[in-house]
C-alpha positions in Angstrom: 158.4 64.9 111.8 157.9 61.8 109.7 155.5 60.3 112.3 153.5 63.5 112.2 153.3 63.4 108.4 152.3 59.8 108.6 149.5 60.5 111.1 148.1 63.3 108.8 148.2 61.1 105.8 146.5 58.2 107.7 143.7 60.5 109.0 143.1 61.8 105.5 143.2 58.3 104.0 140.7 56.9 106.6 138.3 59.7 105.8 138.5 59.1 102.1 138.3 55.3 102.6 135.3 55.3 104.8 133.0 56.6 102.0 133.5 53.9 99.4 134.3 50.9 101.7 132.7 51.4 105.1 129.6 52.7 106.7 129.8 55.7 108.9 130.2 54.9 112.6 127.2 55.5 114.8 127.4 58.5 117.1 127.1 57.9 120.8 124.3 59.5 122.7 125.5 62.2 125.2 126.1 61.1 128.7 123.8 62.8 131.2 126.2 62.2 134.0 128.9 64.0 132.2 126.5 66.8 131.4 125.7 67.3 135.0 129.4 67.4 135.9 129.9 70.0 133.2 127.1 72.2 134.6 128.5 71.9 138.1 132.0 72.9 136.9 130.6 75.9 135.1 128.6 76.9 138.3 131.7 76.9 140.4 133.8 78.7 137.7 131.1 81.4 137.6 131.4 81.7 141.4 135.2 82.0 141.3 135.2 84.6 138.5 132.4 86.6 140.4 134.5 86.7 143.5 137.4 88.1 141.5 135.2 90.8 140.1 133.4 91.6 143.3 136.7 92.0 145.1 137.4 94.9 142.7 133.9 96.4 143.0 132.6 99.4 144.8 129.1 100.8 144.3 130.3 104.1 142.9 131.8 102.7 139.7 130.9 99.0 140.0 133.8 96.7 139.2 137.1 98.0 138.0 137.5 94.8 136.0 134.8 92.1 135.7 136.3 89.0 134.0 133.3 86.7 134.4 131.3 87.5 131.3 134.1 87.3 128.8 135.7 84.2 130.3 132.4 82.3 130.6 131.5 83.3 127.1 134.9 82.2 125.8 134.4 78.8 127.5 131.1 78.3 125.7 132.7 79.1 122.4 135.9 77.1 123.0 134.1 74.0 124.3 131.0 73.5 122.2 129.8 70.7 124.5 129.1 73.4 127.1 127.2 75.6 124.8 123.5 75.1 125.8 120.7 76.8 127.8 121.4 74.7 130.9 124.9 76.1 131.0 123.6 79.6 130.7 121.3 79.0 133.6 124.2 77.6 135.6 126.3 80.7 134.9 123.5 83.0 136.0 122.9 81.0 139.2 126.6 81.0 140.1 126.9 84.7 139.7 123.7 85.4 141.5 124.6 83.2 144.5 128.0 84.9 144.8 126.4 88.3 144.7 123.9 87.5 147.4 126.5 85.9 149.6 128.6 89.0 149.1 125.9 91.1 150.7 124.5 92.7 147.6 120.7 93.4 148.0 118.6 90.9 146.1 117.0 93.2 143.6 120.4 94.7 142.7 121.9 91.2 142.4 119.2 90.1 140.0 119.4 93.2 137.9 123.2 93.2 137.7 123.4 89.5 136.8 120.6 89.7 134.2 122.8 92.4 132.6 125.8 90.0 132.7 123.9 87.1 131.1 122.5 89.4 128.4 126.1 90.2 127.5 126.9 86.5 127.1 123.8 85.8 125.0 124.1 88.8 122.7 127.9 88.4 122.1 127.5 84.7 121.6 124.9 85.3 118.8 127.3 87.7 117.0 130.2 85.3 117.3 128.4 82.2 115.9 125.6 83.5 113.6 126.0 82.6 109.9 124.2 85.7 108.7 127.2 88.1 108.2 130.0 86.2 106.4 130.7 82.8 105.0 131.1 80.2 107.7 134.5 79.4 109.1 135.5 76.9 111.8 133.9 77.8 115.2 137.2 79.1 116.8 138.4 81.1 113.8 134.9 82.7 113.1 134.6 83.7 116.8 138.1 85.2 116.7 137.3 87.2 113.6 134.2 88.6 115.2 135.5 89.5 118.6 135.3 93.2 118.0 131.7 93.4 116.8 130.6 90.9 119.4 132.2 92.9 122.2 130.5 96.0 121.1 127.1 94.3 120.7 127.4 92.5 124.0 128.6 95.5 125.9 125.8 97.7 124.5 123.0 95.3 125.5 124.6 94.7 128.8 125.0 98.4 129.5 121.3 99.0 128.6 120.3 96.7 131.5 123.1 97.7 133.8 122.6 101.4 133.3 119.0 101.1 134.3 120.0 99.3 137.5 122.6 102.0 138.3 120.1 104.8 137.7 117.4 103.2 139.8 119.4 102.0 142.8 122.5 104.2 142.8 120.9 107.3 141.3 123.6 107.6 138.7 123.2 109.7 135.6 121.9 107.3 133.0 124.4 108.3 130.2 127.4 108.0 132.5 126.1 104.7 134.0 125.5 103.3 130.5 129.0 104.5 129.4 130.7 103.0 132.5 129.1 99.7 131.9 129.8 99.8 128.1 133.4 100.7 128.4 134.2 98.1 131.1 132.4 95.3 129.3 133.9 96.1 125.9 137.5 96.5 127.0 137.3 93.4 129.2 135.8 91.3 126.4 138.4 92.5 123.8 141.2 91.7 126.3 139.9 88.3 127.7 137.7 86.8 125.0 140.5 86.1 122.3 142.7 84.5 125.0 140.0 82.0 126.1 138.9 81.2 122.5 142.5 80.7 121.3 143.3 78.5 124.3 145.5 75.8 122.8 144.6 72.2 122.9 147.0 69.7 124.5 148.4 68.7 121.1 148.8 72.3 120.1 150.7 73.3 123.3 154.1 71.9 122.6 154.4 73.3 119.0 153.3 76.7 120.3 155.9 76.7 123.1 158.6 75.5 120.8 157.8 78.4 118.3 157.7 80.9 121.1 161.1 79.8 122.4 162.6 80.0 118.9 161.3 83.5 118.5 163.3 86.6 119.4 162.9 88.3 122.8 163.3 91.7 121.3 159.5 92.3 120.8 158.7 91.4 124.4 161.6 93.6 125.7 160.4 96.5 123.6 156.9 96.0 125.1 158.3 96.3 128.6 160.3 99.4 127.7 157.3 101.2 126.1 155.0 100.3 129.0 157.4 101.8 131.5 157.7 104.8 129.3 154.0 105.3 129.2 153.9 105.4 133.0 156.8 107.9 133.2 155.4 110.3 130.5 151.7 110.1 131.4 148.8 111.8 129.5 146.1 110.4 127.3 148.5 109.5 124.5 150.6 107.4 126.8 148.1 104.5 126.6 149.2 104.0 123.0 152.9 103.8 123.7 152.9 100.0 123.8 151.0 99.7 120.5 154.1 99.4 118.1 155.6 96.8 120.4 152.4 94.9 120.5 152.2 94.9 116.7 155.8 93.6 116.6 154.8 90.8 119.0 151.7 90.1 116.8 153.9 89.2 113.8 156.5 87.4 115.9 154.6 85.1 118.3 151.7 82.6 118.2 148.2 83.9 118.5 147.7 82.8 122.1 150.9 84.4 123.3 149.9 87.7 121.6 146.5 87.4 123.4 148.2 87.0 126.7 150.5 89.9 126.1 147.6 92.3 125.1 145.6 91.0 128.1 148.5 91.7 130.6 149.2 95.1 129.0 145.6 96.2 128.9 144.7 95.1 132.4 147.9 96.7 133.8 147.0 100.1 132.1 143.4 100.0 133.5 144.5 99.2 137.0 147.2 101.9 136.9 144.7 104.5 135.7 142.2 103.4 138.4 145.0 103.7 141.0 146.0 107.1 139.7 149.5 105.9 139.0 149.0 106.5 135.3 147.4 110.0 134.8 145.7 110.5 131.5 143.5 113.6 132.3 144.5 116.8 134.0 142.8 117.7 137.3 140.9 120.7 135.8 139.9 119.0 132.6 136.2 118.7 131.9 135.0 115.6 130.1 131.7 113.9 129.8 133.2 110.6 130.9 135.6 109.8 133.8 139.3 108.9 133.2 138.7 105.2 134.0 136.0 104.9 131.2 138.3 106.8 128.8 141.2 104.5 129.7 139.0 101.4 129.0 138.1 102.7 125.6 141.7 103.6 124.9 142.9 100.2 125.9 140.2 98.5 123.8 141.2 100.6 120.7 144.9 99.9 121.3 144.7 96.1 121.8 142.3 95.3 119.0 144.9 96.3 116.4 147.6 93.7 117.3 144.8 91.1 117.8 143.5 91.7 114.3 147.0 91.4 112.9 147.7 88.2 114.8 144.3 86.7 113.9 144.9 87.6 110.2 148.3 85.9 110.3 146.8 82.8 111.9 144.1 82.7 109.3 146.6 83.0 106.5 148.7 80.2 108.0 145.7 77.9 108.2 144.7 78.7 104.7 148.2 78.0 103.4 148.4 74.8 105.5 145.1 73.7 104.0 146.1 74.4 100.4 149.5 72.8 101.0 147.8 69.7 102.4 145.6 69.5 99.3 148.6 69.7 97.1 150.7 67.4 99.1 148.3 64.6 99.8 146.2 62.5 97.5 142.5 63.1 98.2 141.4 59.4 97.7 144.1 57.5 99.5 145.8 60.0 101.9 149.2 59.1 100.5 151.6 61.8 99.5 151.5 63.2 96.0 154.7 63.5 94.0 155.0 67.2 94.9 154.2 66.3 98.5 157.0 63.7 98.5 159.4 66.3 97.1 158.4 68.8 99.8 158.8 66.4 102.6 162.0 65.0 101.4 163.4 68.5 100.9 162.4 69.4 104.5 164.3 66.3 105.8 167.4 67.0 103.7 167.6 70.6 105.0 166.6 69.9 108.6 169.2 71.0 111.2 168.2 68.3 113.7 169.4 65.3 111.7 172.5 64.2 109.7 172.8 65.5 106.2 171.5 63.5 103.3 169.1 60.6 103.1 170.1 56.9 103.0 167.8 53.9 102.8 165.6 52.0 100.5 163.0 52.8 97.9 160.0 50.6 97.0 157.9 50.8 93.9 154.6 48.9 94.5 152.2 48.1 91.7 148.8 46.5 92.2 148.5 43.5 89.9 145.8 43.4 87.3 144.2 46.6 88.6 142.8 47.6 85.3 140.6 44.4 85.3 139.0 45.7 88.6 138.0 49.0 87.0 136.8 47.4 83.8 134.8 44.6 85.6 133.4 46.4 88.7 133.7 50.1 88.0 135.9 53.0 89.3 134.2 53.0 92.7 135.5 49.5 93.3 138.9 50.6 92.1 138.9 53.5 94.4 138.1 51.2 97.3 141.0 48.9 96.4 143.5 51.8 96.2 142.4 53.3 99.6 142.5 49.9 101.3 145.9 49.1 99.8 147.4 52.3 101.1 146.0 51.5 104.6 147.7 48.0 104.4 151.0 49.6 103.3 151.0 52.1 106.2 150.1 49.3 108.7 152.8 47.0 107.4 155.7 49.4 107.3 157.5 51.5 110.0 155.6 54.7 111.0 158.4 57.0 109.6 157.9 55.6 106.1 157.0 58.1 103.3 154.2 56.7 101.1 153.5 58.4 97.8 151.0 57.7 95.1 152.9 58.0 91.9 149.7 57.8 89.8 147.1 55.2 89.0 147.8 52.0 91.0 151.6 52.6 91.6 153.0 53.7 94.9 156.5 54.8 96.0 157.8 54.2 99.5 160.9 55.6 101.1 162.4 54.0 104.2 165.4 55.6 105.9 168.4 53.7 107.4 167.3 50.4 105.8 170.0 47.9 104.5 169.5 45.2 101.9 168.4 42.4 104.1 165.9 44.5 106.0 164.5 46.1 102.8 163.9 42.7 101.3 162.3 41.5 104.5 160.0 44.5 104.8 159.0 44.3 101.1 158.1 40.7 101.4 156.1 41.3 104.6 154.3 44.1 102.7 153.6 41.8 99.7 152.2 39.1 102.0 150.0 41.7 103.9 148.5 42.9 100.6 147.9 39.3 99.4 146.3 38.1 102.6 144.1 41.2 103.1 140.4 40.8 102.1 138.8 43.8 100.3 135.0 43.6 100.2 133.0 46.1 98.2 129.2 45.8 97.7 129.5 42.1 98.6 132.2 41.4 96.1 135.7 40.1 97.0 138.2 42.5 95.4 141.4 41.1 97.1 144.6 41.9 95.2 148.2 41.1 95.0 151.2 43.5 94.3 154.6 43.4 92.7 157.4 45.3 94.3 160.7 46.6 93.0 163.4 47.7 95.4 166.5 50.0 95.1 168.9 51.3 97.6 169.8 55.0 97.6 172.0 57.6 99.3 171.1 61.1 98.1 171.8 64.7 99.2 169.2 66.4 97.0 165.6 65.7 95.8 166.7 65.7 92.2 168.9 62.7 92.8 165.8 60.6 93.8 164.9 60.1 90.1 167.8 57.7 89.5 166.8 55.5 92.4 163.2 55.5 91.0 164.4 54.3 87.6 166.4 51.5 89.2 163.4 50.4 91.3 161.2 50.6 88.2 163.4 48.3 86.3 163.1 45.7 89.2 159.3 46.2 89.2 159.2 45.5 85.5 161.1 42.2 86.1 158.8 41.2 88.9 155.7 41.8 86.7 157.3 40.0 83.7 158.2 37.0 86.0 154.6 36.4 87.0 153.7 39.3 89.4 153.1 39.0 93.2 156.8 39.0 94.0 159.6 41.2 95.2 162.6 42.0 93.0 165.6 43.8 94.5 168.4 45.4 92.5 170.9 43.8 94.8 171.9 40.1 95.5 171.3 38.9 99.0 
């Protein structure tokens, strides 16, 4: 946990430091060889997904479930490096080649796959356009817009697909359009959130840990209600799993919720297509067939838990961002005093470590810092502060807690550190600060620091104040004795 906090602070500090002290790093030109590899990979992914869809296709109702469009669109959104016109051409080529090899007549293959590509293009525009709402991060904005993007993409795709079905299969235009629309919309709502929310490698372990720590009751209730929907039957049975899915939405991470809605929705559609789940009586007259009705019902059911889960995820990110702003100093990336209290409280109440906190506390004060601000301006002072924190974090163990107390004074907590090691580390830190060269606008702003040390064993955050006062007394003695030195409260 400490290492993670240290990494976050270091990243924030480097970003803040780069502006006053360093030039921005030059960006590398894209590698054409890598781009070719990406296009080839997309081509074969399109082939694989088309084979899955074609294996479920018959020319009376087209495919029961066509995953290609939603998955391929999700990949373009999830991996921005793939999002270009060449990739779109590779997707179209992969689907067309597969269709032709499957034995589909050329004109039908071209018409059907033009419809598929228009879905990807139209839905992508809705997912990424800045015209509707204020911009969010790419992934979050796309997740928020899954529902309107699915409707827009499905409507445009159905317009082309319906014409193909009317011309070559002599289907009724309305029923053909509705069949295409219901299939594309339901498939997109089921698959697109799962692909967009696909966790990165560094997100995978925390997600699995949170899932394992959650209760199994929501998932068990989902299994029970799904079985009940098969047993009862009827149109309303499609909605039986909805309460359980909502329970899952507030209990599990977003990606797990997406997988659960995906499995539930696909299962219901397949069961309706196989006449295992009967949602319409034999003598009922409807303008749409039971499969299209099932697709619309599944889409309406699964969008609710997805919206709930996305809202929870958005709120968590917002709270995390606000917490980070409150807990970390914007200039240096070090903890603020409130951030130090929060992190120390989390350590003291953690179940995975011994109770209490025992170690050493350093108070570090940059010598003659006011002269830098007065002589060279506050920009120079900001550069010195940011560089000094970087040196502190490099010189000390990665689990150290570094806090900016205010101005040029910093507090450092090191756990499981005895007198001798504390003095050794403090002296090493002092030497590192002294030997570091800080350049700003061609001026050498190198500094020294005075350090006061105290040992502490505490069981509450409030008890930290006494240790701070003892270290402050030692810091005062170090500065009074000539600065650039370490003063411990103990005798070695």
